N, C-alpha and C positions, 0 to 999 in steps of 0.2 A: 814196148818202144812209143814213142810219144815225139812226134815231128811238128813243128810249126808251117803251117801252109802258107800263111801270109797276115799282113796288118793292113789296118785300114784307120784313118781318122774322119770322124763324121760327128759334126755337130758338138763338138768340144770332148767326144767321147773316143778313146783309143781302143780298137778292138782287135783281139788276137783271134785267128783261129788254128786248131790243133787237129792231127789225126792220133789217135791211139790206139793199143792193143795188140792183139796177136791173132795168128791162125786159128789157134785152139778156142779162144775166147770171143773171138771176132774184133772187128774195127771199129770206132767210133768218131764223133767228131765233139769237139770240145769249143766253145766261144767264150771268152774271158772280156769284159768291158772293164777297162782300169781297174783292174784287181779287186773290184767291189763284186760283180755280179757274175754269175757263170753257170752255165749249162753243158752238159755232155750225153751223147746216147749213142749206143752201139747200131750201127747202120748195115753192116755187112761182114760176112766172113773174108771177103777179098779188098786186099789193101787199095788196089787200084780205083775199087768202086767207092770206098772210102776218102781217097784223094780227091776223086772228082768231084763228091758231095760236097766237101769241105770248100774245093776252090769254088763251085756255085753259090755257095752259101757266102764266101767271101766276095764275090762279085755282085751279090745283090745286097749286100749290107745288112744281113741277117744278124740280129740283137740275139742274146740267150734266151729272152722270154719268148721267142717264135720258135725256137730250135724244134720242139717236141710237134708242133703244128706242121712245120715245114717239111719233117720227115716222115710225118704221116700222109701228108700228100703226096710225097716221093713214092711210099709204098703202094699207096691206091692207084698212081699212075703207073706204076710197075705192073701191078696184078690185072689192070685192066686192059693190059695189050694183049 
C-alpha cells in the first residue's frame, strides 16, 4: 500500500508526503522533494499512527534530509511518556 497524504510548495520546492507498507512489515513515511531527493522510514505497525506522523511532517514542512532525526525524536518522546 502507498498513499499520498499531501503536498506543499515551499521555497520553490514541491514536497510530497506518502505513507507506505503493510501490517506485516509495518508502515512508513516517505518524503519526496521535486523527484530529486527522497527519504523513507518505517514508523509503526499501525496505519493510523503512520498517517498521523505523515500529516504532522507535512504540517511542519519537513524535508527528506531531516526525516530520520524527526522520527527518532518522536520515538524518544513516546518512550519517555
